[in-house]
C-alpha positions in Angstrom: 129.5 86.2 131.3 129.6 83.4 128.8 129.2 84.4 125.1 127.5 82.5 122.4 131.0 82.1 120.9 131.6 79.5 123.6 129.2 77.1 122.1 130.6 74.7 119.6 129.7 74.6 115.9 128.3 71.2 116.5 125.8 72.8 119.0 124.9 75.5 116.5 124.3 73.0 113.7 122.1 70.9 116.1 120.1 74.0 116.8 119.5 74.7 113.2 118.5 71.2 112.4 116.0 71.2 115.2 114.6 74.6 114.5 111.8 73.3 112.4 110.3 71.4 115.4 111.1 74.0 118.0 107.7 75.7 117.8 106.0 72.4 118.6 107.8 71.9 121.9 105.2 73.7 124.0 102.3 72.7 126.2 99.1 71.5 124.4 96.9 74.6 124.5 94.0 75.9 122.4 95.1 76.9 119.0 92.5 79.7 118.6 93.2 82.8 116.5 92.0 85.4 117.0 92.0 84.7 120.7 88.5 85.2 122.2 87.6 87.8 124.8 86.9 85.2 127.5 87.9 81.6 127.6 87.1 79.2 130.4 88.3 75.6 130.0 86.5 72.7 131.8 87.1 69.1 132.3 86.1 66.6 129.6 85.3 66.9 125.9 82.5 66.5 123.4 83.3 63.4 121.2 82.3 63.6 117.5 81.0 60.7 115.6 78.9 59.9 112.5 75.7 61.0 114.4 76.8 64.6 114.8 73.9 66.8 113.8 73.1 70.5 113.9 69.9 72.3 114.7 69.3 76.0 114.1 66.8 77.7 116.4 65.5 81.3 116.9 65.8 83.4 113.7 67.3 81.1 111.1 68.6 82.6 107.9 69.8 81.2 104.6 73.3 82.6 105.3 73.4 80.7 108.6 72.1 77.5 107.0 74.8 77.6 104.4 77.5 78.4 106.9 76.4 75.5 109.1 76.5 73.3 106.0 80.0 74.4 105.2 80.9 73.6 108.8 79.6 70.1 108.5 81.6 69.5 105.3 84.7 71.0 106.9 84.4 68.7 109.9 83.6 65.7 107.7 86.7 66.4 105.6 88.9 66.9 108.7 87.8 63.8 110.5 86.8 61.4 107.7 83.4 60.9 109.4 80.3 60.3 107.3 77.7 62.5 108.9 74.0 61.6 108.2 73.1 65.3 107.9 74.0 66.4 104.4 72.8 69.9 104.5 70.6 72.3 106.6 67.4 73.9 105.4 64.5 75.7 107.1 62.6 72.5 107.0 65.3 70.4 108.6 64.1 68.3 111.6 66.7 67.2 114.0 65.4 64.9 116.8 68.5 64.7 118.9 70.9 67.6 117.9 74.5 67.4 118.9 74.9 71.1 118.4 72.3 73.9 118.6 72.9 77.3 117.0 70.5 80.0 118.3 70.3 83.5 116.8 68.0 86.4 117.6 67.9 88.1 114.3 69.5 88.5 110.9 72.6 90.6 110.9 73.2 93.5 108.5 76.4 94.0 106.6 77.2 97.4 108.0 79.7 99.2 110.3 79.1 98.4 114.0 76.9 95.4 113.5 76.8 93.0 116.4 79.3 90.1 115.9 79.4 88.7 119.4 78.7 85.1 120.3 78.9 82.6 123.1 80.1 79.1 122.7 79.5 76.4 125.3 81.0 73.0 124.8 80.1 70.3 127.3 80.6 66.5 127.2 76.9 66.2 126.2 76.3 69.0 123.6 77.6 72.1 121.8 75.6 75.3 122.1 76.3 78.4 120.0 74.3 81.5 120.7 74.5 84.9 119.1 72.4 88.0 118.6 72.9 88.0 114.9 73.6 85.3 112.3 76.9 87.1 111.6 77.9 86.6 115.2 77.1 82.9 114.8 79.3 82.7 111.7 82.2 84.0 113.9 81.4 81.4 116.5 81.4 78.6 113.9 85.0 79.6 112.9 86.0 79.3 116.6 84.4 75.9 116.9 86.3 74.6 113.9 89.6 75.7 115.4 88.8 73.8 118.6 88.8 70.4 116.8 91.4 68.1 118.3 92.2 64.4 118.1 93.6 61.6 120.2 93.8 57.8 120.0 90.0 57.6 120.7 89.1 59.9 117.8 88.1 63.5 117.3 86.6 65.9 119.9 86.0 69.4 121.0 87.5 70.3 124.4 84.9 71.4 127.0 85.1 75.1 127.1 82.9 78.2 127.6 83.8 81.2 125.3 82.3 84.6 125.4 83.6 86.6 122.5 83.2 89.9 120.6 85.5 92.1 118.5 87.6 95.0 119.9 87.2 97.0 116.6 84.3 96.9 114.2 86.4 97.4 111.0 88.9 94.6 110.4 89.9 94.7 106.7 92.1 93.3 104.1 92.9 95.5 101.1 93.8 93.6 97.9 95.3 95.6 95.0 93.9 94.0 91.8 95.2 96.8 89.6 99.0 96.6 89.5 98.7 92.9 89.0 95.3 91.5 88.2 94.0 88.9 90.7 91.6 86.3 89.2 88.3 85.4 90.7 89.6 82.3 92.4 92.3 84.3 94.2 89.7 86.8 95.5 87.3 84.1 96.7 89.9 81.9 98.4 91.2 85.0 100.3 87.6 85.8 101.4 87.5 82.3 102.8 90.7 83.0 104.7 89.3 86.3 106.0 86.3 84.5 107.3 88.4 82.0 109.1 90.2 84.7 111.1 87.2 87.0 111.5 88.2 89.8 109.2 85.1 91.5 107.9 85.9 94.0 105.2 87.4 93.3 101.7 88.8 96.6 100.5 89.0 95.9 96.7 91.5 98.3 95.0 90.0 98.3 91.4 91.7 101.1 89.6 95.2 102.5 89.4 97.8 103.6 86.7 98.4 100.0 85.7 94.8 98.9 85.0 91.1 99.5 85.4 89.5 96.3 86.7 85.7 96.9 87.1 83.4 96.7 84.1 81.5 99.9 83.4 78.7 99.7 80.9 78.3 103.4 81.0 81.9 103.9 80.0 83.0 100.7 78.3 86.4 102.0 77.2 87.6 102.0 80.9 88.1 98.3 80.7 88.0 98.1 76.9 91.2 100.1 76.6 92.5 100.4 80.2 92.7 96.8 81.4 94.5 94.6 78.9 91.3 92.5 78.9 92.0 91.7 82.6 88.9 92.9 84.6 85.9 91.7 86.5 82.6 91.7 84.8 79.6 93.1 86.6 78.3 89.6 87.0 81.6 88.5 88.6 81.6 91.5 90.9 78.1 90.6 92.1 79.3 87.0 92.6 82.2 88.2 94.8 79.8 90.4 96.8 77.4 87.6 97.3 80.2 85.2 98.2 81.6 87.6 100.8 78.2 88.4 102.2 77.5 84.7 102.8 80.6 84.8 105.0 79.6 88.0 106.8 82.1 90.1 104.9 81.5 93.5 103.4 83.0 94.6 100.1 84.2 98.2 99.8 85.5 99.2 96.3 88.2 101.7 95.7 88.4 103.8 92.6 91.5 106.0 93.1 91.4 109.6 92.0 92.2 112.3 91.2 95.7 110.8 90.8 96.7 107.2 90.3 94.4 107.5 87.3 96.3 106.8 84.1 94.1 103.8 83.3 91.0 106.1 83.2 92.6 108.3 80.6 93.6 105.6 78.1 90.0 105.5 76.9 88.9 108.9 78.1 91.8 111.4 77.8 89.6 114.5 77.7 89.2 114.4 81.5 92.9 114.5 82.2 94.9 117.7 83.1 97.2 117.3 80.1 96.6 116.2 76.5 96.7 112.6 75.6 97.1 110.0 74.2 97.6 107.9 77.3 98.6 104.2 77.6 98.5 101.8 80.5 101.4 102.4 82.9 103.7 99.4 83.0 106.1 100.7 85.7 105.4 101.3 89.3 105.6 104.5 91.4 103.9 107.9 91.5 103.0 109.3 88.1 101.7 112.6 86.8 98.3 111.9 85.2 95.5 113.5 87.2 91.9 114.5 86.6 91.2 118.0 85.6 89.2 119.5 88.4 88.3 122.7 86.7 86.1 121.2 84.0 82.3 120.8 84.4 82.4 117.8 82.2 84.7 116.0 84.7 82.0 116.0 87.2 79.3 114.9 84.7 81.6 112.0 83.8 82.2 111.0 87.4 78.5 111.5 88.3 77.5 108.9 85.6 80.3 106.6 86.6 79.6 106.6 90.3 75.8 106.3 89.7 76.6 103.0 88.1 79.1 101.8 90.6 76.9 102.8 93.6 74.2 100.6 92.3 76.6 97.7 91.7 78.2 97.8 95.2 75.7 97.7 98.1 78.0 98.8 100.9 77.4 102.1 102.5 81.0 103.3 101.7 82.8 104.1 98.5 86.5 104.6 98.6 87.8 107.4 96.4 91.5 107.0 97.2 92.8 110.6 97.1 96.5 109.8 97.7 99.8 110.7 96.2 98.9 113.5 93.8 102.1 115.2 92.8 100.3 118.1 91.1 102.7 118.3 88.1 100.0 118.3 85.5 98.1 120.9 87.4 101.1 123.2 87.7 101.9 122.8 84.0 98.5 123.6 82.8 97.9 127.4 82.2 94.1 127.1 82.2 94.2 125.3 85.6 96.5 127.9 87.0 94.2 130.7 85.8 91.3 128.9 87.4 93.1 128.7 90.7 93.9 132.4 90.5 90.3 133.3 89.6 88.8 131.2 92.4 91.6 132.2 94.9 92.8 128.6 95.3 96.3 129.0 96.7 97.9 125.6 96.1 97.5 122.0 94.8 96.2 120.7 98.1 93.5 123.3 98.1 92.7 122.4 94.5 92.3 118.8 95.5 90.0 119.9 98.3 87.9 121.7 95.7 87.8 118.5 93.6 86.7 116.4 96.6 84.1 118.9 97.7 82.5 118.5 94.3 82.9 114.7 94.1 81.6 113.7 97.5 78.2 115.2 97.0 77.8 113.0 94.0 78.4 110.0 96.3 75.9 111.4 98.8 73.3 111.8 96.1 73.6 108.0 95.5 73.4 107.2 99.2 77.1 106.5 99.7 79.6 107.8 102.3 83.1 108.6 101.2 86.3 106.8 102.4 89.8 107.6 101.4 93.5 107.8 102.3 94.5 110.6 104.7 95.1 113.1 102.0 91.3 113.6 101.8 91.3 115.0 105.3 90.7 118.6 104.2 88.3 121.4 105.1 84.7 120.7 104.1 85.0 117.0 104.3 81.7 115.6 105.7 81.9 114.0 109.1 80.5 110.8 107.7 83.7 110.1 105.8 86.3 107.6 106.9 90.0 108.4 106.9 92.4 105.5 106.3 95.9 106.4 107.6 98.9 105.0 105.7 101.4 107.5 107.2 100.9 106.9 110.9 99.6 107.9 114.2 99.7 111.7 113.6 97.0 111.7 110.9 95.0 108.9 112.6 94.8 111.0 115.8 94.2 114.2 113.9 91.2 112.6 112.2 89.8 111.4 115.5 90.3 114.7 117.2 88.4 116.4 114.4 85.5 114.0 114.8 86.1 111.6 111.8 86.1 107.9 111.9 89.5 106.6 111.2 91.3 103.3 110.6 95.0 102.4 110.6 97.0 100.8 107.8 100.4 102.3 108.6 102.3 99.3 110.0 99.9 96.8 108.4 101.5 96.9 104.9 102.0 93.2 104.1 104.1 94.1 101.0 106.7 95.5 103.4 107.5 91.9 104.3 107.9 92.5 108.0 107.6 89.5 110.3 104.2 88.7 111.8 105.4 89.9 115.2 105.9 93.5 113.9 102.3 93.6 112.6 101.1 91.9 115.7 102.4 94.6 118.0 101.2 97.4 115.8 98.1 98.8 117.4 95.5 101.4 116.3 95.2 102.5 119.9 98.6 102.0 121.5 99.2 102.9 125.2 101.0 106.0 124.0 98.0 107.5 122.2 97.1 111.1 123.2 93.5 110.6 122.4 90.8 111.1 125.0 88.3 108.3 125.8 85.7 110.1 123.7 88.1 110.5 120.7 89.2 106.9 120.9 85.7 105.9 119.9 86.4 107.3 116.4 89.2 104.8 115.8 87.2 102.0 114.2 90.0 99.5 113.4 92.5 98.8 110.7 93.3 97.1 107.4 96.1 94.9 106.2 97.2 96.1 102.8 98.4 93.9 100.0 99.8 96.1 97.3 100.6 94.1 94.2 103.7 95.6 92.5 105.7 92.4 93.3 103.1 89.7 93.7 101.3 87.5 91.3 98.3 85.1 91.6 100.9 82.4 92.2 102.5 83.8 95.3 100.1 86.4 96.6 98.7 84.1 99.3 102.2 83.6 100.8 102.4 87.4 101.1 99.1 87.7 102.8 99.0 84.6 104.9 99.5 83.6 107.6 100.7 87.0 108.7 97.3 88.6 108.1 96.0 86.3 110.8 98.2 88.1 113.3 96.7 91.4 112.2 93.2 89.9 112.5 94.0 89.0 116.1 95.2 92.5 116.9 92.0 94.0 115.6 89.6 91.4 117.2 91.2 90.3 120.5 91.5 92.3 123.7 94.6 94.6 123.7 96.1 92.6 126.5 96.6 89.6 124.2 100.1 90.3 122.9 102.3 87.3 123.7 104.5 87.0 120.6 105.7 83.4 121.2 102.2 82.2 121.8 101.0 84.0 118.7 103.5 82.2 116.6 102.6 78.9 118.3 99.0 79.3 117.2 99.9 80.8 113.8 101.4 77.6 112.6 98.1 75.7 113.1 96.1 78.5 111.5 98.3 78.4 108.4 97.5 74.7 108.0 93.8 75.5 108.5 94.0 78.2 105.8 95.7 75.7 103.4 92.8 73.3 103.9 90.5 76.1 102.7 92.3 76.3 99.4 94.9 79.0 100.1 98.3 78.3 98.5 100.8 79.9 100.8 102.4 76.6 101.6 102.1 74.4 98.6 102.9 77.0 95.9 106.3 77.6 97.4 107.4 74.0 96.9 106.1 74.2 93.3 108.1 77.4 92.7 111.3 75.9 94.1 110.9 72.8 92.0 110.6 75.0 88.9 113.7 76.9 89.9 115.6 73.7 90.4 114.9 72.8 86.8 114.8 69.0 87.3 117.6 68.9 89.8 117.3 68.0 93.5 115.3 70.9 95.0 116.5 70.1 98.6 119.5 72.5 98.7 117.4 75.4 97.3 114.7 74.6 99.8 117.2 74.8 102.6 118.3 78.2 101.4 114.7 79.5 100.9 113.8 78.3 104.4 116.2 80.8 106.0 116.0 83.9 103.7 113.3 86.5 103.4 112.1 88.7 100.5 113.7 92.2 100.3 111.9 94.3 102.9 110.0 97.6 102.2 110.5 98.8 98.6 114.2 98.2 98.3 113.6 95.7 95.5 112.5 98.4 93.2 115.9 100.0 93.4 117.8 96.9 92.2 116.4 96.8 88.6 113.6 98.3 86.5 110.5 96.3 87.2 107.3 96.4 85.1 104.0 94.7 85.2 105.5 92.1 82.8 108.6 91.3 84.9 108.8 87.7 86.0 107.9 87.1 89.6 109.3 83.5 89.7 112.7 84.0 91.2 114.1 82.9 94.6 113.0 86.2 96.1 109.4 85.4 95.0 109.5 81.9 96.4 110.9 83.0 99.8 108.3 83.9 102.3 108.3 86.7 104.8 109.0 85.5 108.4 110.1 81.9 107.5 109.5 79.4 110.3 112.9 77.7 110.3 114.8 81.0 110.5 112.4 82.4 113.2 112.7 79.3 115.4 116.5 79.4 115.1 116.5 83.0 116.3 114.2 82.1 119.2 116.5 79.3 120.2 119.6 81.5 120.0 117.8 84.1 122.2 117.0 81.4 124.7 120.6 80.2 124.8 121.9 83.7 125.3 119.3 84.2 128.1 120.3 81.0 129.8 124.0 81.9 129.5 123.3 85.3 131.0 121.4 83.7 133.9 124.2 81.2 134.5 127.5 83.2 134.1 
């Protein structure tokens, strides 16, 4: 059999030079992501011109009006057309609509809300129907992805789409604690989420490195625990409204009893060891943990969560619960005596005691608990949601016990795996041991963007476009899993995301120019195009990083899963396959 060694270096160089364009050498197919449940192409197309107008019928809502207005502005910007319809209001009168959007009722931002829609594009009109305005928002994003152009202008191909999500919980977790993420970062990522039909922003707001949500009840949480980098309550409300306008829920996470150093900078009396405490600058698992034996701990948390439960309208409040090493508990004689008196055998049981006192506080303020899998302990209410970061065993255990569960293991974007790895990771794989009844407890998954090694400058390139592949896994039928076709569509999606203001493409060029320091950036660009950031957490072993360390090096400019390197690998695979087929 022929070996790849038989190909000349000239051939290999030619392959490398053509790798950038390789992904474009496919048939012209729809560039939809997530791929809809049912797609039926027809002959013809609907041509768009300056007279394109939208009419909303049925149960119109302000959210839908604003979404339709954004759609018009996006289409106008993409086509250069001057539409006569500037905005849409309840009083809008459209005599000859090009597009009709019909909804039956206002959607509610809650788990299991109906997000289905039907889109029918013919040569004479566009019809979008949905049971809820949230479903209509999902259909609008699909329509925007359908836009194509030829020598005659812009058009939507004739197509009938029936679509609905596979899972009801499709989230993106953004860690704003380890490195603070300003408002513009959060909002532009919400826009990206909406474009690919993600529907939950999981906002990680406290950790050892910073407390990021303003508390008026306990002002020293941010006054001493944030370096002045936090979201005011007015800003939090602004984010919640911005997300709600796009059909996205906001679930806050306040991590405890561990990962809690920033709480104790201002309020050390609730810790399990004496202070003083300072904001943690390094990354890892640290000792500070709430003292679960003190009555005043629960009075403190009661007042805090009363305030936060009023601020955040979602039904769920995430309490974290992960990675408690128990060292402060074990070193505290009073805590050890408490455990002995109350027959609490170990640290895990003590954490169960803590959670069993904390969760009723949330219940009193009409919230349900959510947390990492460590909270899956005896006494946990069945209303709680378990988020699995360790894998299938805990996910299936939760479902078998009757708890709703979602998967994050395999969706950690900070592991810098290629999009294909995330794409083939499934909350309900064919190998699952769950029964059909138990499968209903698996409600979806979340992409996780932990921020040890990201900054506002490069965070978008760590989330996008790979998060779109995860979005497809959580929305589309499980039969949609062609990796090559996913990558074909992902390229167009990345450009669409850039047009929304995300910076995963343009900021890389800026970072490379800065590294080149006035010299020709082309050689460095060529290098960055074929290397990837250090995978998993190996980077932390190369030097001592802190929250002040520069994130401006080549490793920070390089993107996970670079297109040139990937296309080169595909071409080599194809050559080897051809050689095997023709020995």
